[in-house]
Backbone as a chain_set.jsonl record, in Angstrom:
{"seq": "MTDSALHYLIVPGWQGSPDAHWQSHWQSVLPSASRIQPTDWLQPQKGDWIAAVQRAIEEAPAPVILIGHSLGCVTIAHWAAQADAQTLAKVRAALLVAPADVERADCPQALENFAPLAVQGLPFPSLLVGSSNDSAATPVRAQWLANCWGSEVVILPGAGHINVKSGHRLWEQGFAWLYRLQGRSERQARQSA", "coords": {"N": [[83.435, -60.022, -36.243], [82.829, -57.327, -36.53], [83.822, -53.73, -35.423], [84.75, -53.148, -32.485], [85.786, -50.003, -32.375], [84.18, -48.891, -33.514], [81.062, -47.031, -34.32], [77.684, -47.992, -35.762], [75.112, -46.105, -37.383], [72.148, -46.459, -38.212], [69.853, -45.614, -40.356], [66.926, -45.372, -41.875], [63.772, -46.121, -43.591], [61.408, -44.16, -45.308], [58.839, -44.188, -43.012], [59.998, -45.224, -41.505], [61.652, -48.176, -39.708], [60.058, -51.126, -38.776], [59.855, -53.34, -35.977], [60.344, -55.794, -37.191], [61.923, -55.539, -39.337], [64.958, -55.769, -41.19], [66.657, -53.641, -40.76], [66.25, -52.765, -37.792], [67.188, -55.313, -36.902], [69.202, -55.609, -37.185], [70.551, -53.275, -35.952], [70.278, -54.437, -33.052], [71.869, -56.507, -32.975], [74.645, -55.873, -33.684], [77.56, -54.388, -32.379], [77.73, -51.594, -31.304], [74.797, -49.434, -31.893], [72.827, -47.241, -33.564], [70.209, -45.385, -34.497], [68.979, -43.119, -36.442], [66.575, -39.839, -35.506], [64.206, -38.618, -36.785], [61.928, -35.818, -36.753], [59.19, -36.821, -38.109], [58.305, -39.551, -39.017], [56.462, -40.144, -41.233], [55.358, -38.564, -42.529], [57.986, -37.124, -43.757], [60.607, -34.277, -44.021], [62.85, -33.013, -45.687], [65.113, -31.293, -44.772], [64.851, -31.448, -41.922], [65.21, -34.294, -41.782], [68.248, -34.766, -42.722], [69.243, -32.841, -40.329], [68.543, -34.62, -38.471], [70.701, -36.841, -39.266], [73.043, -35.561, -39.153], [73.309, -34.589, -36.299], [73.029, -36.744, -35.174], [75.726, -38.308, -35.894], [77.043, -36.686, -35.045], [76.6, -37.033, -32.052], [77.399, -39.819, -31.937], [79.944, -41.785, -30.372], [81.91, -42.812, -31.513], [83.798, -43.3, -34.603], [81.643, -43.294, -37.86], [79.805, -45.886, -39.47], [77.587, -45.533, -41.805], [74.694, -47.057, -42.213], [72.08, -47.172, -44.385], [68.259, -47.553, -45.825], [66.597, -46.997, -48.307], [64.828, -44.52, -48.648], [66.293, -43.488, -46.653], [69.022, -44.146, -47.565], [69.072, -41.566, -49.802], [68.88, -39.65, -48.433], [71.297, -39.699, -46.74], [73.507, -38.849, -49.06], [72.17, -36.369, -49.527], [72.764, -35.406, -47.293], [75.811, -35.779, -47.365], [76.331, -33.838, -49.223], [76.054, -31.476, -48.721], [77.179, -31.218, -45.581], [79.443, -30.634, -42.851], [83.295, -30.344, -43.268], [84.458, -31.707, -40.805], [82.61, -32.951, -39.988], [81.899, -34.652, -41.581], [84.456, -36.199, -41.802], [84.341, -37.755, -39.787], [82.896, -40.07, -40.577], [83.052, -43.284, -41.929], [82.703, -44.757, -43.412], [79.529, -46.058, -46.107], [76.702, -48.193, -46.63], [74.62, -48.065, -48.086], [71.218, -49.593, -49.13], [69.217, -50.667, -51.562], [68.448, -48.049, -52.722], [66.01, -45.5, -52.899], [64.161, -43.719, -55.595], [63.157, -41.223, -55.735], [62.809, -39.202, -58.114], [60.933, -40.393, -59.824], [58.601, -41.47, -61.515], [56.361, -41.942, -60.194], [56.644, -41.692, -57.568], [55.821, -41.736, -54.314], [53.957, -38.921, -52.837], [54.901, -37.958, -50.612], [56.998, -38.108, -50.411], [58.617, -36.184, -52.212], [59.565, -33.902, -51.857], [62.618, -34.27, -51.356], [63.444, -34.694, -53.552], [65.28, -32.34, -56.037], [67.422, -35.47, -56.325], [70.19, -35.628, -54.779], [73.543, -35.949, -56.012], [76.263, -35.892, -55.877], [79.555, -37.095, -55.778], [80.184, -39.221, -53.06], [82.085, -38.917, -49.974], [83.358, -40.569, -49.147], [84.224, -44.141, -48.406], [81.451, -46.694, -50.171], [78.963, -48.667, -50.585], [76.644, -49.893, -52.647], [73.692, -51.287, -52.928], [71.471, -53.124, -54.913], [68.252, -54.233, -56.479], [66.869, -56.446, -58.714], [64.586, -55.931, -59.254], [62.792, -54.054, -58.122], [60.581, -51.892, -56.92], [61.252, -49.39, -55.893], [63.269, -47.847, -57.05], [64.49, -48.926, -60.623], [66.993, -51.291, -61.576], [68.825, -49.823, -63.32], [68.272, -47.215, -62.611], [70.066, -47.343, -59.953], [72.042, -48.192, -60.628], [72.89, -46.02, -61.986], [72.608, -43.909, -59.485], [75.105, -45.487, -57.593], [77.011, -44.945, -59.451], [77.121, -42.08, -59.718], [76.805, -41.383, -56.82], [79.821, -42.934, -56.573], [79.87, -45.092, -55.573], [80.559, -48.592, -55.116], [78.943, -51.477, -56.391], [76.317, -53.515, -55.978], [73.661, -55.709, -57.553], [70.831, -57.499, -56.589], [69.493, -60.218, -57.646], [65.69, -60.404, -57.773], [65.215, -59.327, -55.716], [62.991, -57.433, -54.642], [62.362, -54.761, -52.842], [64.08, -55.038, -50.729], [63.146, -55.411, -48.518], [60.861, -55.824, -45.172], [58.08, -56.729, -46.52], [59.319, -57.981, -48.599], [60.32, -60.429, -47.679], [62.652, -59.957, -46.545], [63.333, -60.048, -43.843], [65.71, -60.605, -41.107], [67.774, -60.709, -42.622], [70.376, -61.479, -42.455], [72.223, -62.547, -44.638], [73.023, -59.673, -45.316], [74.886, -59.118, -43.975], [77.204, -60.035, -45.19], [77.904, -57.943, -47.02], [78.153, -55.329, -45.391], [80.487, -56.052, -44.006], [82.453, -56.875, -46.054], [82.063, -54.133, -47.024], [83.098, -52.635, -44.872], [86.024, -53.606, -44.341], [87.157, -52.373, -46.65], [86.871, -49.663, -46.298], [88.497, -50.057, -43.984], [91.061, -50.467, -45.152], [91.245, -48.428, -46.554], [91.61, -46.419, -44.761], [93.993, -47.157, -43.429], [95.776, -46.716, -45.802], [95.666, -44.563, -45.646], [97.024, -43.253, -43.902]], "CA": [[83.759, -59.502, -37.041], [82.912, -55.966, -35.826], [84.973, -53.452, -34.995], [84.571, -52.036, -31.65], [85.794, -48.81, -32.313], [83.135, -48.57, -34.587], [79.412, -47.142, -34.545], [76.775, -48.197, -36.92], [74.335, -45.387, -37.467], [71.106, -46.833, -38.791], [69.345, -44.651, -41.182], [65.979, -45.953, -42.231], [63.265, -44.866, -44.781], [60.226, -43.343, -45.14], [58.005, -44.926, -42.018], [60.797, -45.934, -40.29], [61.907, -49.485, -39.816], [59.279, -51.946, -38.068], [60.737, -54.183, -35.22], [60.586, -56.418, -37.904], [63.074, -55.059, -40.761], [66.187, -56.223, -40.957], [67.787, -52.45, -39.632], [66.124, -53.261, -36.712], [67.496, -56.428, -36.335], [70.639, -55.261, -37.214], [70.522, -52.401, -34.58], [69.872, -54.903, -31.782], [73.013, -57.485, -32.932], [75.899, -54.798, -33.775], [77.941, -53.884, -30.817], [77.53, -50.416, -31.169], [74.238, -49.164, -33.335], [71.65, -46.31, -32.94], [69.052, -44.689, -35.503], [68.47, -41.589, -36.728], [65.685, -39.246, -35.109], [63.673, -37.219, -37.313], [60.768, -35.421, -36.085], [58.011, -37.025, -38.41], [58.608, -40.734, -40.252], [55.241, -40.338, -42.031], [55.488, -36.945, -43.775], [59.438, -36.778, -43.995], [60.966, -33.268, -44.56], [64.583, -33.64, -46.289], [65.596, -30.614, -44.051], [64.834, -32.334, -40.889], [66.282, -35.719, -42.124], [69.651, -34.655, -42.807], [69.671, -32.448, -39.73], [69.361, -36.043, -37.261], [71.694, -37.732, -39.275], [73.645, -34.582, -38.666], [72.78, -34.674, -34.96], [73.461, -38.688, -34.898], [76.821, -38.411, -36.304], [78.107, -35.225, -33.883], [76.911, -37.391, -30.892], [78.318, -41.093, -31.982], [80.502, -41.802, -29.59], [82.811, -43.653, -32.081], [83.605, -42.977, -36.312], [80.367, -44.33, -37.783], [79.59, -46.378, -40.159], [75.593, -45.336, -41.847], [73.917, -48.257, -42.987], [70.541, -46.656, -44.729], [67.64, -48.107, -46.853], [65.402, -46.642, -49.01], [64.944, -42.843, -47.942], [67.379, -43.008, -46.382], [70.18, -43.656, -48.907], [68.881, -40.527, -50.512], [69.281, -38.834, -47.054], [72.261, -39.704, -46.994], [73.808, -38.499, -50.016], [72.046, -35.082, -49.369], [73.767, -34.794, -46.089], [77.043, -35.977, -47.467], [76.765, -32.963, -49.793], [76.126, -30.11, -47.722], [78.173, -31.492, -44.55], [80.921, -30.02, -42.848], [84.398, -31.21, -42.815], [84.697, -32.271, -39.556], [81.376, -34.305, -39.709], [82.455, -35.882, -42.67], [85.788, -37.029, -41.295], [84.029, -39.393, -38.549], [81.983, -40.969, -41.4], [84.647, -44.266, -42.278], [81.76, -45.805, -45.165], [78.217, -45.842, -45.932], [76.042, -49.17, -47.154], [73.139, -47.88, -49.29], [70.496, -50.783, -49.742], [67.302, -50.265, -52.044], [67.873, -46.55, -52.858], [64.533, -44.917, -53.174], [64.524, -43.248, -56.501], [62.571, -40.233, -55.936], [62.811, -38.446, -59.258], [60.554, -41.888, -60.336], [57.156, -41.106, -62.256], [55.087, -42.831, -60.007], [57.045, -41.769, -56.467], [54.826, -41.151, -53.122], [54.11, -37.841, -52.764], [55.429, -37.768, -49.198], [59.052, -37.943, -50.599], [58.976, -35.342, -53.69], [60.767, -33.348, -50.911], [63.951, -35.151, -51.611], [64.119, -34.505, -55.186], [65.815, -33.641, -56.906], [68.892, -36.354, -55.736], [71.723, -35.205, -54.564], [74.551, -36.562, -57.122], [77.732, -34.948, -55.844], [80.14, -38.179, -54.844], [80.292, -39.153, -51.538], [83.731, -38.457, -49.384], [83.571, -41.649, -47.894], [83.619, -45.556, -49.168], [80.24, -46.849, -50.326], [78.449, -49.63, -51.44], [75.089, -49.817, -52.638], [73.208, -52.943, -52.844], [70.412, -52.587, -55.175], [67.863, -55.131, -56.976], [66.447, -56.709, -60.235], [63.165, -56.103, -59.51], [62.584, -52.841, -56.826], [60.026, -50.664, -57.32], [61.357, -47.719, -55.657], [64.578, -47.751, -57.874], [64.844, -49.99, -60.859], [68.204, -51.325, -61.374], [69.162, -48.724, -64.326], [68.22, -46.002, -61.778], [70.252, -47.96, -59.18], [73.395, -48.438, -61.388], [73.276, -44.538, -61.892], [72.863, -43.262, -58.218], [75.925, -45.839, -57.719], [77.984, -44.242, -60.403], [77.444, -40.904, -59.605], [77.656, -41.418, -55.378], [80.944, -43.435, -56.387], [79.713, -46.367, -55.06], [80.4, -50.625, -55.585], [77.512, -51.534, -56.415], [75.541, -55.023, -56.125], [72.435, -55.142, -58.184], [70.224, -59.116, -56.472], [68.049, -61.25, -58.206], [64.839, -60.915, -57.501], [65.293, -59.255, -53.792], [62.595, -56.708, -53.878], [62.863, -53.504, -51.888], [65.351, -55.522, -49.51], [62.445, -54.969, -46.751], [60.124, -57.322, -44.85], [57.405, -57.2, -47.531], [60.167, -58.259, -50.19], [61.031, -61.139, -46.989], [63.928, -59.439, -45.713], [63.404, -59.505, -41.96], [66.773, -60.699, -40.526], [68.77, -60.569, -43.838], [72.32, -62.346, -42.938], [73.524, -62.741, -45.862], [73.402, -58.824, -45.808], [76.354, -58.746, -43.107], [78.238, -59.997, -45.724], [78.4, -56.898, -47.679], [78.429, -54.757, -44.48], [81.623, -56.684, -43.664], [82.783, -56.302, -47.338], [82.395, -52.41, -46.884], [83.604, -52.0, -43.57], [87.291, -54.449, -44.546], [87.587, -51.79, -47.805], [87.226, -48.746, -45.106], [89.693, -50.187, -43.084], [92.249, -50.975, -46.158], [91.659, -47.363, -47.226], [92.266, -45.578, -43.624], [95.784, -47.422, -43.386], [96.791, -46.34, -46.925], [96.168, -42.643, -45.703], [97.553, -43.104, -42.411]], "C": [[84.319, -58.35, -37.287], [83.643, -55.358, -35.147], [84.342, -52.972, -33.593], [84.588, -50.686, -31.583], [85.218, -48.094, -33.489], [81.709, -48.089, -34.248], [78.751, -47.002, -35.871], [75.837, -47.392, -36.72], [72.954, -45.957, -38.727], [70.169, -45.751, -39.413], [68.427, -45.116, -42.47], [65.101, -45.099, -43.317], [62.405, -44.802, -44.748], [59.47, -44.626, -44.335], [59.103, -45.321, -41.168], [61.243, -47.24, -40.687], [61.623, -50.196, -38.764], [60.477, -52.918, -37.633], [60.99, -55.55, -36.604], [61.709, -56.542, -39.26], [64.598, -55.425, -40.028], [67.106, -54.916, -40.327], [67.209, -52.768, -38.491], [66.844, -54.681, -35.791], [68.886, -56.215, -36.228], [71.658, -54.293, -36.051], [70.679, -53.263, -32.862], [71.444, -56.112, -31.909], [74.407, -56.666, -33.166], [76.28, -54.157, -32.3], [77.353, -52.382, -30.49], [76.796, -49.582, -32.111], [72.862, -48.094, -32.728], [71.439, -45.881, -34.247], [68.687, -43.527, -35.317], [67.466, -41.322, -35.922], [64.389, -38.129, -35.807], [62.192, -37.254, -37.001], [59.51, -36.245, -36.836], [58.768, -38.242, -39.611], [57.228, -40.858, -40.976], [55.095, -38.986, -42.99], [57.189, -36.237, -43.265], [59.458, -35.36, -44.904], [62.556, -33.796, -44.753], [65.244, -32.909, -45.418], [65.934, -30.855, -43.095], [65.72, -33.937, -40.505], [67.626, -35.39, -41.945], [69.981, -33.942, -41.508], [69.792, -33.57, -38.571], [69.957, -36.758, -37.782], [72.638, -36.494, -38.783], [73.795, -34.909, -37.169], [73.365, -35.836, -34.624], [75.172, -38.982, -34.678], [77.917, -37.811, -35.197], [77.722, -36.27, -32.505], [76.969, -39.281, -30.508], [79.278, -41.32, -31.389], [81.748, -42.893, -30.306], [83.021, -43.103, -33.333], [82.778, -44.198, -37.104], [80.704, -44.528, -39.269], [77.995, -46.185, -40.556], [75.45, -46.515, -42.664], [71.942, -47.396, -43.458], [69.982, -47.193, -45.892], [66.832, -47.297, -47.25], [66.06, -45.506, -48.808], [65.753, -42.651, -47.678], [68.922, -43.271, -46.307], [70.071, -42.242, -49.337], [69.791, -39.667, -49.318], [70.445, -38.7, -46.859], [73.706, -38.903, -47.516], [73.47, -36.715, -50.016], [72.554, -34.719, -47.908], [74.838, -34.477, -45.836], [77.484, -34.062, -48.436], [76.663, -31.644, -49.278], [76.873, -30.014, -45.842], [79.358, -30.531, -44.401], [82.225, -30.907, -42.91], [84.742, -32.187, -42.111], [83.863, -33.461, -39.705], [81.551, -35.27, -40.213], [83.597, -36.647, -42.234], [85.258, -38.481, -40.275], [82.853, -39.907, -39.45], [83.307, -42.046, -41.859], [83.66, -44.892, -43.86], [80.191, -45.763, -44.719], [77.862, -47.414, -46.863], [74.296, -48.083, -47.281], [72.457, -49.104, -49.893], [69.489, -50.413, -50.145], [67.176, -48.887, -51.738], [66.88, -46.322, -53.326], [64.962, -43.843, -54.406], [63.136, -41.915, -56.624], [62.15, -39.349, -57.027], [61.676, -39.499, -59.787], [58.896, -41.343, -60.743], [55.915, -41.419, -61.038], [56.092, -42.43, -57.655], [56.261, -41.353, -55.203], [54.869, -39.827, -53.06], [54.648, -37.371, -51.31], [57.037, -37.512, -49.217], [59.647, -36.97, -51.696], [59.985, -34.034, -53.09], [62.194, -33.163, -51.225], [64.066, -34.995, -52.765], [64.622, -32.752, -55.26], [66.967, -34.1, -56.177], [69.877, -35.517, -55.985], [72.844, -36.379, -55.374], [75.88, -36.677, -57.112], [78.616, -37.202, -55.242], [80.276, -38.067, -53.361], [81.745, -39.304, -50.876], [83.9, -39.619, -48.904], [83.41, -43.24, -48.891], [82.07, -46.187, -48.93], [80.098, -48.253, -50.871], [76.698, -49.878, -51.562], [74.754, -50.946, -53.535], [71.463, -52.664, -53.264], [69.41, -54.238, -55.85], [67.184, -54.965, -57.829], [65.214, -56.182, -60.433], [62.333, -55.231, -58.232], [61.901, -51.796, -57.826], [60.505, -49.295, -56.906], [62.247, -47.466, -56.435], [64.769, -49.192, -59.22], [65.995, -50.279, -60.992], [68.937, -50.824, -62.611], [69.739, -47.552, -63.437], [69.556, -46.107, -60.647], [71.692, -47.726, -59.1], [73.702, -47.194, -61.341], [73.593, -43.845, -60.904], [74.779, -43.927, -58.017], [76.832, -45.096, -58.318], [78.074, -42.551, -59.736], [77.448, -40.396, -57.942], [79.221, -41.644, -55.461], [81.087, -44.402, -55.462], [80.192, -47.964, -55.698], [79.137, -50.402, -55.842], [77.426, -53.111, -56.866], [74.245, -55.185, -56.722], [71.434, -56.704, -57.802], [69.738, -59.134, -57.113], [67.115, -61.008, -57.665], [64.581, -60.571, -55.769], [63.983, -58.257, -53.229], [63.164, -55.214, -53.708], [63.73, -53.957, -50.615], [64.27, -54.975, -48.096], [61.77, -56.202, -46.72], [59.2, -57.632, -46.238], [58.154, -58.52, -48.617], [60.649, -60.037, -49.174], [62.179, -61.019, -46.723], [63.712, -59.203, -44.519], [65.547, -59.683, -41.198], [68.15, -59.888, -41.214], [70.291, -60.455, -43.132], [72.784, -62.233, -43.028], [73.905, -60.808, -45.922], [74.823, -58.567, -45.138], [77.436, -59.201, -44.073], [79.274, -58.657, -46.382], [78.592, -55.611, -46.718], [79.897, -55.04, -44.205], [82.806, -56.463, -44.812], [83.554, -54.505, -47.431], [83.491, -52.222, -45.806], [85.332, -52.495, -43.697], [87.772, -53.029, -45.906], [87.745, -50.504, -47.149], [88.31, -48.156, -44.549], [91.162, -50.223, -43.996], [92.612, -49.165, -46.388], [92.266, -46.371, -46.058], [94.03, -45.997, -43.579], [96.279, -46.842, -44.342], [96.695, -45.127, -46.838], [96.347, -42.283, -44.448], [98.974, -42.677, -42.366]], "O": [[85.391, -58.042, -37.806], [84.258, -55.936, -34.251], [83.294, -52.338, -33.708], [83.735, -50.059, -30.955], [85.59, -47.13, -34.16], [81.058, -49.025, -33.783], [79.043, -46.245, -36.797], [75.305, -47.708, -35.655], [73.016, -45.759, -39.94], [69.761, -44.938, -38.583], [68.815, -45.238, -43.632], [65.359, -43.996, -43.799], [62.01, -45.582, -43.881], [59.445, -45.772, -44.784], [58.872, -45.768, -40.044], [61.26, -47.521, -41.885], [62.4, -50.223, -37.809], [61.49, -53.257, -38.244], [62.095, -56.092, -36.657], [62.096, -57.523, -39.895], [65.085, -55.368, -38.899], [68.062, -55.094, -39.572], [68.116, -53.334, -37.882], [66.954, -54.93, -34.59], [69.606, -56.598, -35.306], [72.78, -54.432, -35.563], [71.087, -52.752, -31.819], [71.985, -56.457, -30.859], [75.34, -57.179, -32.548], [75.575, -53.64, -31.434], [76.625, -52.13, -29.53], [77.403, -48.995, -33.008], [72.172, -48.242, -31.719], [72.327, -45.959, -35.096], [68.197, -42.979, -34.33], [67.077, -42.335, -35.342], [63.882, -37.125, -35.305], [61.434, -38.224, -36.968], [58.597, -36.382, -36.021], [59.454, -38.015, -40.608], [56.991, -42.019, -41.309], [54.659, -38.831, -44.131], [57.434, -35.208, -42.636], [58.824, -35.134, -45.935], [63.196, -34.665, -44.161], [66.188, -33.55, -44.958], [67.128, -30.701, -42.837], [66.398, -34.419, -39.597], [68.164, -35.787, -40.911], [71.133, -34.242, -41.196], [70.77, -33.61, -37.825], [70.118, -37.762, -37.089], [72.986, -36.719, -37.623], [74.692, -35.731, -36.982], [74.228, -35.869, -33.746], [75.741, -39.581, -33.765], [78.993, -38.186, -34.731], [78.695, -36.341, -31.754], [76.737, -39.874, -29.454], [80.116, -40.858, -32.163], [82.387, -43.669, -29.595], [82.308, -42.103, -33.405], [82.981, -45.412, -37.103], [81.414, -43.874, -40.033], [77.149, -46.608, -39.767], [76.098, -46.794, -43.673], [70.96, -47.253, -42.73], [70.673, -47.393, -46.89], [66.195, -46.741, -46.355], [67.273, -45.302, -48.761], [66.372, -41.711, -48.175], [69.763, -42.889, -45.493], [71.13, -41.627, -49.221], [70.94, -39.227, -49.34], [70.857, -37.543, -46.766], [74.637, -38.491, -46.824], [74.301, -35.895, -50.406], [72.667, -33.532, -47.601], [75.278, -33.687, -45.002], [78.493, -33.369, -48.31], [77.459, -30.783, -49.652], [76.993, -29.012, -45.137], [80.007, -29.903, -45.238], [82.173, -32.1, -42.615], [85.201, -33.269, -42.477], [84.217, -34.635, -39.598], [81.486, -36.429, -39.804], [83.549, -37.868, -42.382], [85.645, -39.643, -40.143], [81.798, -40.148, -38.863], [84.424, -41.587, -42.096], [84.034, -45.293, -44.963], [79.697, -45.557, -43.611], [78.682, -47.77, -47.708], [73.35, -47.693, -46.597], [72.886, -49.641, -50.914], [68.695, -49.833, -49.406], [66.364, -48.385, -50.96], [66.631, -46.945, -54.358], [65.98, -43.167, -54.259], [62.342, -41.849, -57.562], [61.102, -38.724, -56.864], [61.532, -38.955, -60.881], [58.218, -40.789, -59.877], [54.735, -41.086, -61.15], [55.835, -43.191, -56.722], [56.103, -40.134, -55.277], [56.005, -39.393, -53.253], [54.725, -36.157, -51.125], [57.876, -37.006, -48.471], [60.833, -36.931, -52.024], [60.86, -33.414, -53.695], [62.795, -32.093, -51.326], [65.216, -35.257, -53.115], [64.186, -32.011, -54.379], [67.55, -33.311, -55.433], [70.288, -34.908, -56.973], [72.763, -37.59, -55.166], [76.593, -37.277, -57.916], [78.135, -38.111, -54.566], [80.436, -37.063, -52.667], [82.541, -39.967, -51.542], [84.788, -39.685, -48.055], [82.649, -43.385, -49.848], [81.532, -46.211, -47.823], [80.972, -48.86, -51.49], [75.839, -49.993, -50.687], [75.328, -51.389, -54.53], [70.548, -52.258, -52.547], [69.958, -55.319, -55.637], [66.716, -53.861, -58.106], [64.745, -55.966, -61.55], [61.43, -55.718, -57.551], [62.253, -51.194, -58.841], [60.199, -48.254, -57.487], [62.022, -46.297, -56.747], [65.127, -50.308, -58.842], [66.61, -49.382, -60.417], [69.824, -51.605, -62.955], [70.866, -47.061, -63.375], [70.121, -45.039, -60.411], [72.391, -47.313, -58.175], [74.734, -46.923, -60.727], [74.596, -43.134, -60.964], [75.694, -43.129, -58.222], [77.576, -44.491, -57.546], [79.125, -42.035, -59.357], [77.935, -39.304, -57.645], [79.98, -40.952, -54.783], [82.048, -44.608, -54.72], [80.03, -48.207, -56.894], [78.413, -49.435, -55.604], [78.091, -53.74, -57.689], [73.489, -54.472, -56.063], [71.189, -57.258, -58.874], [69.259, -58.082, -57.536], [67.316, -61.38, -56.509], [64.015, -61.239, -54.904], [63.738, -58.111, -52.032], [64.118, -54.681, -54.275], [63.972, -53.221, -49.658], [64.571, -54.37, -47.067], [61.794, -57.175, -47.473], [59.479, -58.585, -46.965], [57.686, -59.528, -49.146], [61.266, -60.859, -49.852], [62.866, -62.037, -46.638], [63.909, -58.067, -44.086], [66.314, -58.75, -40.962], [68.997, -59.084, -40.826], [71.112, -59.548, -43.274], [73.803, -61.902, -42.421], [74.945, -60.493, -46.499], [75.724, -57.925, -45.678], [78.579, -58.804, -43.846], [80.478, -58.402, -46.358], [79.245, -54.72, -47.26], [80.578, -54.014, -44.191], [83.898, -55.966, -44.534], [84.633, -53.966, -47.677], [84.592, -51.702, -45.989], [86.067, -51.706, -43.103], [88.987, -52.834, -45.935], [88.861, -50.03, -47.362], [88.857, -47.057, -44.455], [92.244, -50.005, -43.45], [93.735, -48.662, -46.404], [93.226, -45.637, -46.296], [94.996, -45.241, -43.681], [97.341, -46.28, -44.076], [97.326, -44.386, -47.591], [95.949, -41.242, -43.924], [99.536, -42.515, -41.283]]}, "num_chains": 1, "name": "protein.A"}
């Protein structure tokens, strides 16, 4: 169901995605996939993470579908708000899973330099998958971010932060959201051709 003419770029959240995380599993099974490589996963700096997304897209061998989790979603939005038209054109879509609300009262200090959130509409199709009980973003804030970014939104019941701790290791059911987004992106590309 995947398109070999696409490259999947994994954009993990704070502390990266360990081997047991669904993003690592997806990276190993998708036909063409890589992940961003910022300087520091533990003390993330917004500018460094944005630059890591830019480099990875420039180096990708084909048009890109971004797959962000948590702080990765926020990074994608920040990157898109300042990226040049040529690099933006290389992105076909973005799957944004469990975005981190870096403006929340209990936001970890290490993430505060990513505030304020980028709230410009994304110039490519996107699908935000949130959860009814995610400590990193309430369903109301996830819906608000989806509205700002122009994303289709799905709020899963009781899925937590959609990570290893909440029981999402392989997260095979997440592929349904990825393929739905990919199909939407392909339809949009055909209509604009």
